[in-house]
C-alpha positions in Angstrom: 52.5 64.7 88.5 49.2 66.3 89.5 48.5 68.0 92.8 46.2 65.2 93.8 48.8 62.5 93.1 51.4 64.4 95.1 49.0 64.7 98.0 48.2 61.0 97.9 51.8 60.1 97.9 52.5 62.4 100.8 49.6 61.0 102.8 50.8 57.5 102.0 54.3 58.3 103.1 53.0 59.7 106.4 51.1 56.4 107.0 54.4 54.4 107.1 55.6 54.2 110.7 59.0 55.9 111.2 61.8 55.4 113.8 60.2 52.4 115.4 63.5 51.2 116.7 64.2 54.6 118.4 60.7 54.6 120.0 61.2 51.0 121.2 64.4 52.2 122.9 62.6 55.1 124.5 59.9 52.7 125.8 62.5 50.3 127.2 64.7 53.0 128.6 62.0 55.1 130.3 60.4 52.0 131.8 63.8 50.9 133.1 64.4 54.3 134.7 61.0 54.2 136.4 61.7 50.6 137.6 65.0 52.0 139.0 63.1 54.5 141.0 61.0 51.7 142.5 63.9 49.4 143.2 66.2 52.0 144.7 63.5 53.0 147.2 62.2 49.5 148.2 63.9 49.6 151.7 62.1 52.8 152.6 59.1 52.8 150.2 56.6 52.8 153.1 58.2 56.0 154.4 58.2 57.8 151.1 54.7 56.7 149.8 53.0 54.8 152.6 49.7 56.0 154.2 51.6 56.7 157.4 54.8 57.9 155.9 56.4 61.3 155.5 53.2 62.6 153.9 50.3 61.0 155.9 47.3 60.2 153.8 45.0 62.4 155.8 47.2 65.4 155.0 47.8 64.4 151.4 44.1 64.0 150.6 43.3 67.6 151.5 45.2 68.9 148.5 45.5 65.8 146.2 42.3 66.2 144.1 42.8 70.0 143.6 46.5 69.8 142.7 47.1 66.4 141.1 43.8 64.7 140.2 43.3 61.0 140.5 45.8 58.8 142.4 45.7 55.1 142.9 47.3 55.3 146.3 44.5 57.6 147.5 41.8 55.0 146.9 42.4 53.5 150.3 44.4 54.4 153.4 45.0 50.8 154.3 48.6 49.5 154.3 47.7 46.4 152.3 46.3 48.6 149.5 49.5 50.7 149.4 51.6 47.6 149.2 49.4 46.1 146.4 49.6 49.3 144.3 53.3 49.7 144.8 54.3 46.2 143.9 51.8 46.0 141.0 53.2 49.3 139.7 56.7 47.8 139.7 55.5 44.6 138.0 53.6 46.6 135.3 56.7 48.8 134.7 59.0 45.8 134.3 56.4 44.2 131.9 56.4 47.4 129.8 60.1 47.6 129.8 60.5 44.1 128.2 57.5 44.8 125.9 54.7 42.6 127.3 51.7 43.9 125.4 52.9 47.5 125.2 49.4 48.7 124.1 48.1 47.6 127.5 51.0 47.9 129.8 51.9 51.4 128.5 48.8 53.2 129.8 49.0 51.1 133.0 52.6 52.1 133.5 51.6 55.8 133.1 48.8 55.4 135.7 51.1 53.8 138.3 54.0 56.2 137.6 51.7 59.2 137.8 50.4 58.0 141.1 53.8 57.3 142.5 55.3 60.7 141.6 52.3 62.8 142.7 52.0 60.8 146.0 55.3 62.4 147.0 56.7 65.4 145.0 60.0 65.3 146.9 61.1 62.2 144.9 61.0 63.8 141.5 62.8 66.4 139.4 62.3 68.0 136.0 63.1 64.8 134.2 60.0 63.1 135.6 57.8 65.8 134.1 59.2 64.9 130.7 58.7 61.2 131.5 55.0 61.6 132.1 54.5 63.5 128.9 56.4 61.0 126.8 54.5 58.1 128.3 51.3 59.7 127.0 52.7 60.1 123.5 53.9 56.5 123.5 50.3 55.3 123.9 49.8 56.2 120.2 53.2 54.9 118.9 54.2 51.5 117.8 56.8 50.6 120.4 56.9 46.9 119.7 60.6 47.0 118.7 62.5 44.7 121.1 59.1 43.7 122.6 58.7 40.2 124.1 57.2 38.0 121.4 57.7 40.7 118.8 57.7 38.0 116.1 54.2 37.1 117.0 53.2 40.8 117.1 54.6 41.2 113.6 52.7 38.1 112.4 49.4 39.4 113.7 50.1 42.9 112.2 50.3 41.4 108.7 46.7 40.2 109.1 45.4 43.7 109.9 43.5 45.5 107.1 45.6 48.0 105.1 43.4 50.9 106.1 43.8 50.2 109.8 47.6 49.9 109.3 47.6 53.3 107.7 45.6 54.8 110.5 47.9 53.2 113.0 50.9 54.6 111.0 49.5 58.1 111.1 49.0 57.9 114.9 52.5 56.6 115.3 54.1 59.3 113.2 52.0 62.0 115.0 53.3 60.7 118.3 56.8 60.7 117.0 56.4 64.3 115.8 55.0 65.4 119.2 58.0 63.8 121.0 60.5 65.6 118.8 58.5 68.8 119.3 58.5 68.3 123.0 62.3 67.9 123.1 62.7 71.0 121.0 60.4 72.9 123.3 62.3 71.7 126.3 65.6 72.9 125.1 64.3 76.2 123.6 62.5 77.2 126.8 65.5 76.2 128.9 67.9 78.4 126.9 65.4 81.3 126.8 65.1 81.4 130.5 68.9 81.1 130.9 69.8 84.0 128.6 67.6 86.3 130.6 69.7 85.8 133.7 72.8 88.0 134.3 74.9 85.1 135.5 74.4 83.2 132.2 75.1 86.4 130.3 78.4 87.1 132.1 79.5 83.4 131.9 79.5 82.6 135.6 76.3 80.6 136.0 78.1 77.3 136.1 80.2 78.4 139.1 77.1 79.1 141.2 75.4 75.9 140.2 78.5 73.8 141.2 78.9 75.7 144.4 75.4 75.1 145.5 74.9 72.7 148.4 71.6 71.5 146.9 73.4 68.8 144.9 75.7 65.9 145.8 78.7 67.2 143.9 81.7 65.1 142.8 85.4 66.1 142.8 85.1 67.0 139.2 82.7 69.8 140.1 85.3 71.3 142.3 87.9 71.1 139.5 85.5 72.9 137.2 84.4 75.8 139.4 88.0 76.5 140.5 88.9 77.3 136.8 87.5 80.5 135.3 88.1 79.2 131.8 86.1 75.9 132.4 83.3 77.8 134.1 83.0 80.2 131.2 83.3 77.4 128.6 80.7 75.3 130.4 78.3 78.2 130.8 78.4 79.4 127.2 78.7 75.9 125.8 75.5 75.0 127.5 73.7 78.0 126.0 75.1 77.2 122.5 74.1 73.6 122.7 70.6 74.2 123.9 70.0 77.0 121.4 71.2 74.9 118.5 69.3 71.8 119.4 65.8 72.7 118.1 67.4 73.5 114.7 70.1 70.9 114.2 68.1 67.8 115.0 66.4 68.2 111.6 69.6 68.2 109.7 71.3 64.8 109.3 75.0 66.0 109.4 74.3 67.9 112.6 72.0 65.4 114.2 75.0 63.2 115.3 76.7 66.3 116.8 73.5 67.2 118.7 73.1 63.6 120.0 76.7 63.4 121.1 76.4 66.8 122.7 73.3 65.8 124.6 74.9 62.6 125.9 78.0 64.5 127.0 75.9 67.3 128.5 73.7 65.0 130.6 76.6 62.7 131.6 78.3 65.8 132.9 75.2 66.7 134.9 75.1 63.1 136.3 78.8 63.3 137.3 78.9 66.8 138.7 75.4 67.2 140.2 74.4 63.5 141.0 71.1 63.6 139.2 71.0 60.0 137.8 67.4 59.7 136.9 67.2 63.1 135.2 70.3 62.4 133.2 69.1 58.9 132.2 65.7 60.2 131.1 67.2 62.9 128.9 69.7 60.6 127.3 67.1 57.9 126.6 64.8 60.5 125.0 67.5 61.2 122.4 67.0 57.8 120.9 64.2 59.2 118.6 66.7 61.4 116.7 67.8 58.5 114.5 66.1 56.6 111.7 65.7 52.8 111.6 68.2 52.7 108.7 70.7 54.5 110.8 70.3 52.0 113.7 70.6 49.1 111.3 73.8 50.4 109.8 75.2 51.0 113.3 74.2 47.5 114.3 75.7 46.0 111.2 78.9 47.8 111.9 78.9 46.5 115.4 78.1 42.9 114.4 81.0 43.0 112.0 83.3 43.5 115.0 81.6 41.5 117.6 80.3 37.9 117.7 76.6 39.1 118.0 73.9 37.2 116.2 70.8 39.2 117.2 69.1 41.3 114.6 67.1 44.5 114.8 63.4 44.5 113.9 62.7 44.6 110.1 60.7 47.3 108.4 57.0 46.6 107.7 56.4 47.3 104.0 53.2 49.2 104.3 53.7 51.4 101.3 54.5 48.4 99.1 51.5 46.6 100.3 49.2 49.5 99.5 50.8 50.2 96.2 50.2 46.6 95.1 46.6 46.8 96.1 47.0 44.4 99.0 
């Protein structure tokens, strides 16, 4: 095999979209979490984001352009405009969640979500920063898995010229790579800042986190901080998990361990610190760790035990089409 042939094969392989099912889950999950933020705050949405709410528009406008950039809510201080933007944002988010024209509703969902979060910083946590980044990457990915009318989308995709399919595949895989890199960067920087702190080094950091009055703690939190062993195990376990994450997600045997650890870790945060949106965002993001074949095998195993007739989206044979000259 010549170097040119090997390069051609590598480029061809990179043009085949990978992990479409996982990215479809991320699209659906993130949009559902965003919709949850809307729905949860409907009774007091005017107080949180309205022009005469807790951050009046006249005060917000003084710093908005310098600190946040454009915002749909700032286009008018009229109540009718605020209500229009809010309810349109919820509608667009729900449409994106079910997969109504993701290529169009994805950027719109980002614009409305950005506006909602920057209108009032008090409603967000670190998970929303990741959400905004991932929504941008999803612009360039094929997230049509589980989309409404996905069959029609697949039928139209078959009529697209091969070269455009390949370009689309390259963009898709680039977005996938950036999402994986973002997750690695998140955990790597998190563990880096933790290990520089004395409380993390001596194994007591979890005690101080759970004793903080900043979070709505459950009874489980009290059970943990009252045990020196559980505090030390939780503190050092967190460091080990976050340090291993950027390396283990690339190795198939360990990928399942990392995914299970991430789910357990963020469910623990949900239960002990009452951060539902942060936990949900982080868990949903882990869906990109698995290949389409792994999802299909898991679904086949589940179908063999449950009376479920639905099927996962099928692969698009781009490579075979190109190889045959089609």
